[in-house]
C-alpha positions, 0 to 999 in steps of 0.5 A: 486505563485511558479514556478519550473520545476517538481511539485511532490505530495507525500512525501513517497518512490515514491515521495522521489525517484523521487525527488532524481533521479531529483535532480541527473540530476540537475532538480529543483523540489518541493514535496508537502505533505498533512501531516507534515512528510515524509512517513507518512503511514510508521510512523503513519498508520502501525502496530508495528511488520511490517517488509519489506516483501521482502529482503533488496536487493529488497527494496532500493530506487535509488542511496542509497543501504541499509547498509550491517549491515542492517537485511535481512529483515528490520523492520518498524522503521529501514526503516523509519530511512532509508527514513529520511536518504535518504531525507537528503542525497539528500537534500530533503526538502518537503513543508508539510501541502500542501493539494492539492485541484486540478491540471489542464494543460494549455498552456504547464504548470501544475497549482497545487492549495494546501490548507495549512493544520495543524495537522495530517491528515487521520481522516479529515483534519484540516484547519488553524484557520484563518477564510479564507483557505490559498492557495499556487499555483504552476506552472511547466511543469511536474507533478508527481503524487507519492501519491501511492496506500495507500492514503485512508483506505477502509472499505466495506459496510458490512450489519449491520456494523452500528449496531455493538457495539464493536470496529471497526477499519481499519488496518491502525489504528491498532498498536499492540494486547496488548489492545485486550488481552483475547478478540475475534477479527475478522480480515477482509482480507487475504492479507498480513496485514490481516494474520500478524495482526491475528498472532500478535493478537494471540501472544497477547492472543486474540482470533483471527478469519480472514475472507479469501474469495479469494484463496491465495498463502502463502509462506515464505520470503526465498522461495519468495526471492529464486524465485525472483533470480530464475526469472533472470535466469528461465522462470516465468512459472518454478519458479511458479511451483517450489515454489508452489510445494515447498510450498504445500510440506511445508504447505500441503493441506491448503484448509481443513483450508479454505485457497484455492490455486489460479489456477495460480501461484504467479509471474504469478498473480503478473504480471497479476493482481498486487496481491502479495502472503502472506508472512507468518511469522507464521500464518499457523502454528497457523491456522493449530493448530486451534489457529486462526480460518479461516472463509469464507465471511460475510453475515451480522453484529449484535450488538455483533456478525458476521454471515458467509456465511457457516451459523456460528455466532460468537460474537466478542469485535473488527473487524479489516478491513484489506481490503486495500486502495482507492487512492485519486487522482481523487479527485484533478486531474480532467478530466484525468480519463483515465490516473489514476490507480484504487484502491487498495482494498483487494479482500477478503473483501465483496466488489466489485472488479470492478470500472465501469466494470473495474478491479481495478488493476492500469495500469502498466505504469509511463507516461501518453499516452495522456497528456503531462507532466504527470507522475505516480510513485509507482502505478505499484503494483511492491513495492519498486523495481517498485518505483525505476524503475518508478523514474529513467525512470521519471527522465530520460524521463523529462532529455531528454526534456532539460527544466532545 
């Protein structure tokens, strides 16, 4: 059994940021990570062309801004290097291959049981080859859930999906459009990942289509950056009005291409629902040129084709589901359901966007309202800026207790 002051579950940006903030105030902590590396989502489950959607000044972790020589919009590989340097700078050494099985609070302390695993997880955990599973027990007065929204890939249960004879994959398994040259590929989900994957497929010579069911805001990186700067000085509703007007001026009426704008502004929707606008990297121009086809919802999937809600049927070689993720917290943090965030799935999928009648957006809080010593980092749908704020708030709150 290992005892410490704070147990952090997850070695992504949220876990690293929280650990660094705790170390700055000399509070001992242990990070448990189920995979064999930090930031596995960025290293292993993201596509090659991915860049941070926001300018670098909005994407640094606490106490370590990005280099002045870094590009404004940082590519994935450079961001991974930043995270590795961040861990090194603060002396953060997660305990890897630790898959948390359960956590419970008794007598003022959290007891966390973690199985030792090996190999790369995601497709199913591979346990050590010993006949009996090895388990480690960790005890601490404070527990930080930092696994993030993107724990488990989500694919909606669409009618006939099991009959489809082409390739079916989640966006977490998509790397590049190179292998799909000359093929017809359907992307399901009209968020940032879906739009960027459709664009990447088209750039590599594939015939790409994308399912977009819900209204969506679409802006350039520069427009969002300007909006975020304006928010420091101008009321939110005015910023929404200005950038929405500019987007319509730039793109024209996109509804004739199957892309409807929401009734409310982008920053208002972000604050209300957590849903981000699409940051256009060139997809819109390809849609307007007819190179990428926009389709409504899916009615049925057959052996080689997909039937859409408008009655059209089209053949495809592959279907990529950019439909978001579910978080895995409920699998191991039992009996605390009301304290946990909801799942981060894409509403553009033909799925149910409620769970037990509740909206799927996470609660905008970093500390449990009812359970002593329980914190959550990275669930407020505010990106890396939100992670930074959560980590700083958690460390400050724990430091106030004077338990070192």
